[in-house]
N, C-alpha and C positions, 0 to 999 in steps of 0.2 A: 429339887428332890423333896425338900421339906413340904412344899406345897402339895405335891402329889401324895405324899404319905398322909397329910391332913385330910385330903379329899377322900382317899380310900377309907380312912378310919371313920370319917363322917358318914359315908355311904353305908359302911358296915354296921354302924350303930343304928341307922335308920332301918336297915333290913332286919336287924335283931329285934328292934322294938316292934316292927310289923309282925314278925313271926310269933313273938310272945303274945301279942294281942289276938292273933289268929288262933293260936293254940288254946288260949283261954276261952275262946268261942263266946266272946262278949257280943258278937254279931253273928248272924247266920253265915255259913261258909260261902254261899253264893253271893253275899254282899261284901264279904271281907275275906277273899281267898288267900291262902298262904302263898308266899313268893317262891320259896324253894322246897321246903319240906312239907309233903302232904299231911293233912290231918288224919286221913284214913289210908290204908294200903290201896294203891292204885288211884287215889284221889287226884283231883286237878290241882295244879299250881300255875302261877303266872309264868314262870320260866319254862315249864313243860309246854304250855300253850304257845309261848313265844317260839321255842325251838321247833315244835311241830309245824307251826305256821311258816317258818322259814324253810324247813325241809320240804314241805309240800309245795312251796312256791307262792302260797296265797299272800303272805305278807310282803314278799319281794315284789310280786306283781302290783299289789296295791301301792307300795312305796314308789315304784316306777311311774305309775299313773299320776300320783300326787305330785311328785317332783317335776314331771313333765308340765303339768298345769301350772305349777308354781313358777317355774323358770320362764314360761311364756308370759304369764301375768306380771312377773317382776320386771322382765325386760321392757314391757310396755310402760310400766310405771316409771322406770328409770328414764326412758326416752322422754316421756311427757314431763316428768319432774324437772329434768335438766332444761328442757325447752321453756317451760313456764318460769323456772327460776331465773334463767338468763333474761327473759323478757321483763320480769318484775324488777330485776336489778338494773336493766338498761334504760327502761322508759318509766318516767315518773307517773304518767297517766295509767300505765298498766299496773304499777304498784298501788295506786290509789283505788283501782277498780278490782282487777283480778287478785292482787295481793290481799286486799281486804276480804274478798270472797273465799280465798283459799284458807285463810285463818278460821273462817266460820265453818267451812267444810271439814277441816281437820278435826273438829270437835265431834263430828258425827261418826259413831261406830260403823264400821263397814257392813256389819250384819243388818243395819237399818236399811241398806240399799237393796237387800235381797228381794223384798216384794216387788220393787220396781224392776229388778233384773228378771224376775220370772215373767212379769207382764211384757217386758220389752223383748226378751230373748227366749223365753220358755225355759223349762228345766233341761239343763244340759251343760256342755263344756263352755259355751259362750257366756252363759250367765255366771258361771264360776270364775272365768277369766275376768269378767267385768268386776266382780266383787274383789278379786285379788288386786287388780290394777288400781281400782279406786281406793282400796285400803292402804296402798303404799305410795300412791302418787303425791298426795298432799304433804306427807312427811318429807319426801324427796324434794319437793318444790321448795318448802320452807328452808331446808338445810342448804340446798344449792344456791338459792337466792341470797342467803346470808353469806355464803362463800364468795359469790360474785361481788356483792356489795362491799365486802371487807378487803378486796384486793387493794394494797397500798397504791395511792395515786402516783407515787414516785415511780413505781414500776411501769405504769401506763405512760406517764410523761416521758420517761427515758426511752421506752420502746418507740413511741411516736417520733421522738427526736431522731432516732436511728432509721426512721422510715417505715415502721410497722403500722399497719392499719387493717381494718376490716377483718376478714377471716384469719389472716395471718396473725394479727394481734390477739385475736381470741384463742387461737391454737397454741401460740408460743408464750403468751403471758397470762391472760386472764384465767384460762382453765388450769394450767399448772399451779398458779397461786391459790386457786380455789380447792385444790385436791383434798386438803385436810377436812374441810367442811363436807365435801362431796362423799368422802369415805365414811364419815360419821353418818351422813344421810343414808348411804347404802346399808349400813349395819342396822339402823333403826327401821328403815323401810322393809328390810328382809324379815325382821321380827313381825311387823304388822302384816306382811304378806302371808306368813305362816298362820297367824291367827285367822286371817280372812279366809284362807283356803280350807281350814278345818271347819269353820262355820258354814261355808258354802257346801262342802261335801256332806256335812252332817244333815243339812236341810234338803238337799235335792240332787245328789250325784249318784251315778252308777260307777262302782269301782272306786279305788282310792282308800286311803287310811281313814278318812272321815266316814266313808260308807261302812267300813268294818267296825268303827266305833258305834255307829248307829245300830248295826246288826247285833253287836254285843249287848247293847242296851235293850233291844227289843226281845232278845231271848234270855235276858238276865244272866249273861255270861260275863261276869265282872273280871274273870281271868283274861278273857279276850280284850276287854276294854283296857285293862291295866297293861297288858303286853303291848298294845298299840300305843299307849301313852309313853311307855318306855322307848319304843322305836322313835317316836316324835321327839322326845327329849334328847336321845342320843344324836339323831341327825342334826337337830338344832344346835346342840353343843359343839359338834364337830365343825359345822359350817361357820359358826361364830368364832371359834377359837383358831381354826386352821386357815380360814380365808380372811374374814373381815378384821379380826384382831391382828393378824400378821400384817395385813395391809396398813392398818393404823400405825403399828409400830415402825414399819418400814418408812412410811411417809414422815412420821415424827422424827426419826433419826436423820432422814435426808434434809428436813427443814431445821435441824438443830434443836428440836424441842425435847429430844431424849438422846442420851449417850449410849 
């Protein structure tokens, strides 16, 4: 409860500071719109724009489009990351080649791939899915390979003594023992996927939250831009705290890393 109160107070202070700066009109209203209380009767506020967008369905529709693209791209990244991670951990020659290459690719921001994506796939969903997948794959690969490499050899030896081998060994020993690293990889990869899809939708998408952000920028409607930023922040926080953080805590308790 103390943590919740602290967070509420912190957000309240931020809102109050924002409102004061807006009321002082140190910046033009279209650049620094008020969050809750309009500067003029009937004036725009970020919350009014947000509520109107939700009621009209515009923001909900855009959120659905973005999440649909995000989930597909993230699923592709997870499958590729787990596959590459296992191969890197299993075969030394793959580690020396693909492992080295993945380390180099991880340092390249996903937005840098966008010109290639446009040339290869054109402007559309495929290009955006490519950006999302490539933005999250390398992080997932690094974390999963670390998890597979760090499986205690005594687990594998004991399983082989009992007759486990091949896919059965992978399913019953290697993957379960790698779960803590895999969960951490999922959490980080999800964050990278969010950044990638926002960049992709900003640069060349029809529909989606990124499209609304670009629309707000083009018509200088900062209230729309900020309302979309709030939606993105809320969704990101909910997914992280209610899905990935819960998974991490559950796994940590099961492995005896947390009481």
